[in-house]
Phi, psi and omega in degrees: 000138183290137177233162178296327178295319176296322178302321179298321177296320182294320181298323176300316181293315180300317183295333174061041182079028185302322180299325180286341181267347186302322181278004182234041186287332182290119181297137177086355184268353184217169182294159176104168178295132183271117181244134170244127177240143186292320183211178199301307183303320179291324176295319179295318178295320177299319176294319181300319180282320186277331182057222185285351181275357182231155164239136192234132172249133175261126186283315183285118186281166178305140177079001179256134177285119184304326181301331184263358188287137169230134185293136172280166178305321179295327177293316179295324177294319176295321179296323179292338179272348185291158170264335183219129177242121182247125178223159186287320187073199179064021180082008184287326182238082186301329181296336183299316182299332177284330187272323189308316183298335184264359179283149177303144184295337182290340183285129175279127180256133179238106169276104188292347181253011187303324183267009184256130180284125186291149176256084184063226178266002184284118181264006192273056186291332183293346182279353170263116181303327180292321179283328174301326178294326175290326177292324175300319179295321179295322180290318177303315179298322177294319178293322177296323178295318182286329188216074184302332182291344181265009186309313186298316179299310182297319179297317182292316182290323178295319180298318178296318179298315182295327174299315182292324176293324177294322177295322176297314177303318179294323176297313179299315182299318183294311184289314190284349177286339184251043185253139179290324180255153177239358183240140179222144184261129181236163181291325176208166188282089180239346189245029182293320181291320180295316181298315182297320182299321190247021173070029177255174175229121175273135176244094185275142175291316175233185188277208184296320181282120186292339181274352183293137179275130175289153177287158173308322180295318179296320178300315180297320178300317183292316179300316178297318180296315184298316180293316185290325185273348183074023178301131182254345182227137171243134186261130179253157177271132184289341184266351185236165181300137178260018184305313182292318178300316179297326179294317177295320179296321178296322180289333189245346183082008178285158173272147179257129175229154177276133169236110192273115178279009176057042180268333181259165177290145180213151178289335178279151179277172184303309184299316181297315178296318180295325174293323176295319176301319181297317179300320182286325175294319179302320180290314184288333182263006179053067181262146172284137184242000000 
């Protein structure tokens, strides 16, 4: 049976020595393969696969919504010094397509979603643990290309990471199989891949862009859905205003809880946050535990 103590051990593996890398965020300033990742989950996966052979810089800073991020000159300078550039793809970072043609040819580029079939306009592929494992594989391949001598280490650490992601997927499948409800309301469309994986339906108040304001007609639809379905929990994004979510909650009597799409930097690891998300989904969907 999964325990919180075990979760702590997994976070250590996933972080791949992340604590030791926090003070070495500037690409090219420390020993090891220099990796630049666009945002937190990909940086964590790169540290998890690379271990002590890599130093990783995360471009999107704490508290910033990645959908709104544009690289500053210092970010572009760090990127040009990197050996490996990891980005999500799937339309998540529109600025990347403008930057790629001007990067030095020596930089290995990893589109972490290259092997993933897109789910409409939703770029949040990392929220499905099975697809996150594919992103880990893409990062492993990129590290091997950039640093062939480290192949054995990268292969072993990637395999361990993928095992932990499979265990996470299994926990989700086990818990979400026993839920009275199958639909959940979110502030914006971030959990489509996760919902599809586990036979759920996400009902977003607004679209993929978290800052987009829903139309009055959409708000009326959501309020009507919450009332008719008996929805008791509405999920908010921790990085954006919950004003609209709170307004819907006041109209319907629903409770507001955070469901973290892991877009911002966090002290907690990927697995820990995903387990917290599972706990909150289980409460809102009335799942047997």
